[in-house]
Structure formats: structure tokens, C-alpha cells
N, C-alpha and C positions, 0 to 999 in steps of 0.2 A: 422842696418837700412841703406839702400842706401841713398846717398845724404849727409851723414856726412863726413866732411873732417877734418883730424887732424890739430890742431893748436898748436903752441909752441911760447911762448913769453919769452924773456930774462928779467932778473931783471933790475929794474931802467930804463925801456924804456917806452915811451908813446905809449899806444895802440891806442887810439883815442884822437884827440885834439878837442877843442871846435869848433863847426860848421862843423866838418867832417861828411860826409854821412856814416851811418852805414848800411851796406848791408848784414849783416849776424848776426845770434844769435850764440854766443859762449857758450858752456856748459863746465864748468871747472871741471876737474877731480882732479888736483893737483895744488897747488900754491895759491897765494893770490894777490889781486889788491886793489888799493885805488882810490877813486874818489875825484876830486877837481875842482877848478875853478881858473880863473885869474882875478885879479882886480888891476888896476894901474900898470900893467906889473909885478906884483908879483903873483906867483903861490902858491896856498894853497891846501893842502890835508886834507880832513875832514872826510873821512869814509874809513875804512878798511874792506874788505870782503874776504872770502876764498872759499875753494872748496865747490861744491854743488850749487853755484850761477851761474847766467848767465850774460853775457855781451851783451848789445845791443838789448834785447828783445823788449822793448817798441819802440825803434827807428826803428828797422827793420819792425815790424808789422804795424806801423802807418806812415811809410815813413817820419820820422822826423830826422833832423840832430842832432848831439850830442850837448847837452846843457852843458856838463861837460868835464873835462879832465880825461881820464882813464889811470892810471899808472899801470904797472906791478910791484908789490912789491917783490914777489918771483917768481922764474921760474914757468911758467904756462904751463900745459899740458891739452889739451881739444879737443873738436870736435866742428866744426861750421856747421851750416845749413844755406845755402844761402836763400835770399828772394824769388827767383824764385821757388826753391824747396819747401819752406814753403807754398807758394801760391798754388802750385800744390797739396800738401798734404791737405791743408785746403779745396780746391775745391772738393776733393773726398768725403768729409764728409759733 
């Protein structure tokens, strides 16, 4: 499918921080990530997800900033679809 761009994230890195704009949907092929938040300057990870999931779908589709911190747990390989391309595909249908 045209419009998909390869994405790679290294382990133990922050993918998106709280209040970051998310401008693409990332479809994961390999790896895992965790989702967390920060309270009183302490970061907590609460959920671990793996391949077959997406990152940023809700945020990208509804123009919302990130409410959470998205961490790369294991090396991630995937593809991303940008907001503009998504809107172009959605308007065709």
C-alpha cells in the first residue's frame, strides 16, 4: 500500500511523551511497547502491548495530543501511515 513508511524504534526509548502531537498511526510488525504516565515527576508504566497493535490510532484520527507516555520495550519494526494520507484514503470512501 502506498503511503506506508517504515518505522523502527530502539529499546528503552520514549516514542511519544505526554502532550506530544501524534501525526501518524504506527502498525507494529515486531517488538513490544508499554504505556504509562507521569505523576509527581515519577514515571509509571502500566500496560505492555506487542505485535499486531497500533500506536497513535485514536490520537491521529481525532487530532488529539497524547495523554500517555509510550515507551519502546523491545526493538520495534513497523509501518506508519501519516494523518494526511489517512484523510486522503478516508475521503475516497
